C-alpha positions in Angstrom: 0.0 0.0 0.0 3.1 2.3 0.1 2.5 3.3 -3.5 -1.2 4.0 -3.3 -0.8 7.5 -4.7 1.9 6.7 -7.3 0.6 7.8 -10.7 2.7 5.1 -12.3 1.9 2.0 -10.3 2.9 -0.4 -13.1 6.1 1.5 -14.0 9.6 0.5 -13.2 11.4 2.2 -10.4 14.7 4.0 -10.6 17.5 1.7 -11.7 15.1 -1.1 -12.5 15.5 -3.1 -15.7 13.0 -2.3 -18.5 10.2 -4.8 -19.1 10.9 -7.8 -21.3 8.3 -6.5 -23.8 10.2 -3.1 -24.0 13.5 -4.8 -24.8 11.9 -7.1 -27.3 10.2 -4.1 -29.0 13.5 -2.2 -29.3 15.2 -5.3 -30.6 12.5 -5.7 -33.3 12.9 -2.1 -34.3 16.7 -2.4 -34.5 16.4 -5.6 -36.6 13.9 -4.0 -39.0 16.2 -1.0 -39.4 19.2 -3.2 -40.0 17.4 -5.2 -42.7 16.4 -1.9 -44.4 19.9 -0.6 -44.2 21.5 -3.8 -45.6 18.8 -4.1 -48.3 19.6 -0.5 -49.4 23.3 -1.4 -49.6 22.6 -4.5 -51.7 20.2 -2.6 -54.0 22.8 0.1 -54.7 25.5 -2.5 -55.2 23.4 -4.6 -57.6 22.2 -1.5 -59.6 25.8 -0.4 -59.9 26.9 -3.7 -61.2 24.1 -3.8 -63.7 24.9 -0.3 -64.9 28.5 -1.2 -65.4 27.6 -4.3 -67.3 25.3 -2.3 -69.7 27.9 0.4 -70.2 30.6 -2.1 -70.9 28.6 -4.1 -73.4 27.4 -0.9 -75.3 30.9 0.6 -75.3 32.4 -2.6 -76.7 29.8 -3.4 -79.3 29.7 0.2 -80.6 33.4 -0.1 -81.5 34.4 2.7 -79.1 36.6 0.3 -77.1 38.7 -0.6 -80.1 38.9 3.1 -81.1 40.5 4.2 -77.7 42.8 1.2 -77.3 46.4 2.1 -77.8 45.6 5.8 -77.3 46.3 8.1 -74.3 42.5 8.1 -73.7 42.7 4.5 -72.7 44.7 5.4 -69.6 42.0 7.9 -68.6 39.4 5.2 -69.0 41.5 2.7 -66.9 42.4 5.1 -64.1 39.0 7.0 -63.8 37.5 4.3 -61.5 40.4 4.5 -59.1 40.0 8.3 -58.9 36.3 7.9 -58.0 37.1 5.4 -55.3 39.8 7.7 -53.8 37.5 10.7 -53.8 34.6 8.8 -52.3 36.7 7.1 -49.6 38.8 10.1 -48.4 36.2 12.8 -48.9 33.2 11.0 -47.4 32.9 13.5 -44.5 33.1 16.5 -46.8 30.6 15.4 -49.5 26.9 15.3 -49.0 24.9 12.1 -49.4 23.6 13.3 -52.7 27.1 14.0 -54.0 28.3 10.6 -52.9 25.3 9.0 -54.7 26.2 10.9 -57.9 29.8 9.8 -57.6 28.8 6.2 -57.1 26.8 6.2 -60.3 29.7 8.0 -62.1 32.1 5.3 -60.7 29.8 2.6 -62.1 29.8 4.1 -65.5 33.6 4.6 -65.5 34.1 1.0 -64.3 31.9 -0.2 -67.2 34.0 1.7 -69.7 37.2 0.2 -68.2 35.8 -3.3 -68.2 34.5 -3.1 -71.8 37.8 -4.8 -73.0 36.7 -8.1 -71.6 34.2 -8.4 -74.4 37.1 -8.2 -76.9 39.1 -10.9 -75.1 36.5 -13.4 -73.9 33.4 -14.9 -75.5 30.0 -13.6 -74.4 28.9 -17.0 -73.2 31.9 -17.5 -70.9 31.4 -14.0 -69.5 27.8 -14.7 -68.7 28.6 -18.1 -67.1 31.4 -16.5 -65.0 29.1 -13.6 -64.0 26.4 -15.9 -62.7 28.9 -18.1 -60.9 30.3 -15.1 -59.2 26.8 -13.9 -58.3 26.1 -17.3 -56.7 29.4 -17.3 -54.8 28.9 -13.7 -53.7 25.4 -14.4 -52.4 26.6 -17.4 -50.3 29.7 -15.6 -48.9 27.7 -12.5 -48.1 25.0 -14.6 -46.4 27.7 -16.3 -44.3 29.2 -13.0 -43.3 25.8 -11.7 -42.3 24.7 -14.7 -40.2 27.9 -16.1 -38.8 28.6 -15.7 -35.1 32.3 -15.9 -35.6 34.2 -12.6 -35.5 35.8 -12.0 -38.9 37.6 -8.8 -38.0 40.8 -10.6 -37.3 41.3 -11.5 -41.0 40.4 -8.0 -42.3 44.0 -6.6 -42.0 45.4 -9.8 -43.5 43.1 -9.6 -46.5 43.8 -5.9 -47.1 47.5 -6.7 -47.1 46.8 -9.5 -49.6 45.1 -6.9 -51.9 48.3 -4.8 -51.9 50.3 -7.9 -52.5 48.1 -8.7 -55.5 48.6 -5.2 -56.9 52.3 -5.3 -56.6 52.5 -8.8 -58.2 50.3 -7.7 -61.0 52.5 -4.7 -61.7 55.6 -6.8 -61.7 54.0 -9.3 -64.1 53.3 -6.5 -66.6 57.1 -6.6 -67.3 57.7 -10.4 -66.6 54.7 -11.7 -68.6 54.9 -14.9 -66.6 51.9 -17.3 -67.1 52.7 -19.0 -63.8 52.7 -15.7 -61.8 49.5 -14.7 -63.6 47.8 -17.9 -62.6 48.9 -17.5 -58.9 47.7 -13.9 -58.8 44.3 -15.0 -60.2 43.9 -17.9 -57.8 44.9 -15.8 -54.8 42.7 -12.9 -56.0 39.6 -15.1 -56.0 40.3 -16.3 -52.5 41.1 -12.9 -51.1 38.0 -11.2 -52.5 35.9 -14.1 -51.4 37.1 -13.5 -47.9 36.6 -9.8 -48.2 33.0 -10.3 -49.3 32.2 -12.1 -46.0 34.3 -9.7 -43.9 32.8 -6.6 -45.4 29.3 -7.9 -45.0 29.8 -8.5 -41.3 31.6 -5.1 -41.0 28.7 -3.3 -42.6 26.2 -5.1 -40.5 28.0 -4.1 -37.3 28.5 -0.6 -38.5 24.7 0.0 -38.5 24.7 0.3 -34.7 26.9 3.4 -34.9 25.3 5.1 -37.9 21.6 4.4 -37.3 19.7 7.6 -36.9 22.7 9.8 -37.8 23.4 12.1 -40.7 26.0 9.6 -41.9 23.5 6.8 -42.4 22.9 7.7 -46.0 26.6 8.0 -46.7 27.2 4.6 -45.0 24.8 3.0 -47.5 26.6 4.4 -50.5 30.1 3.6 -49.2 28.9 0.1 -48.2 27.6 -0.5 -51.7 31.0 0.6 -53.0 32.8 -1.9 -50.8 30.6 -4.8 -51.9 30.7 -3.7 -55.5 34.5 -3.8 -55.5 34.5 -7.3 -53.9 32.1 -8.6 -56.5 33.8 -7.1 -59.5 37.3 -8.1 -58.5 36.2 -11.7 -57.7 34.5 -11.7 -61.1 37.5 -10.5 -63.0 39.9 -13.0 -61.3 37.5 -15.8 -61.8 37.0 -14.9 -65.5 40.7 -15.6 -66.0 40.0 -19.3 -65.0 36.6 -19.8 -66.6 36.7 -17.4 -69.6 37.1 -18.8 -73.1 39.3 -16.5 -75.1 38.2 -15.4 -78.6 
C-alpha cells in the first residue's frame, strides 16, 4: 500500500530493468532498421553492377573500345574508377549524401568503360557463365558474413595486405609476362576477395549500430555498396581468367 498515490503503479522504479516487452520491442525495431539498411546497400550495389555491365557491353559493341585502345585516352578510362574510389573514400565526410550517390553512379559508368575490354578478349557465353557463378558465390559468402557468429575482424587486415600484394605482383607481371605468376595472382585474387565479401558484409552489419539515426547513415549505405561492388567485380575478373574462353 506504500505506492497507493503513485501515478505510475505499473512503471519500473529508478534503476530497475525495463520490461521484457520493451526490450523485445526495441530489438525488433533495430532488426527491422538493420534489414532496411543492408537491403539498401545490396540494392545500390546490384544496380551499380548492372549499370557497369550495360555500359561495358554498349561501349564494346559500338566499336568505341577498339577506337580508344592504344591511345592516351585508354589510360584515362582505366584510371578513372580509381580516382572515383579515392575521392569517395577520403572525402566521405566532406561530401553530401547526394554528392556521394552521384559519384557512385559515375564510378559505375567509369568502371563499365574500363571493363569493356573483356568483351574483346572473352566470349560472351563465358562472360555470362562466370558472372552468374560469381553472383552465386557472392550471395553465399555475403550470407555467411551476415549470419555467422564468428568474429571475422581478425582477418580483415590480413586480407587488405593481400590486396596490396596482388597489386604489386600484377604490376611486376606486366614486365615479366609470366603465365605462372598470372595464374597464382588470379587464384589468390579469387580467395582474397571471397574472404573480403564475408568480412565486409559483417563489418557493414556491425557498422549500422553506430550510424543508425545519424546524418552519416545515407553515406554509409553508398560507401557500403561501393565496398561490396569492388569485392564482386574483383572476384568476377579474377574468376574470369580461369573460366573465360578466349576469342
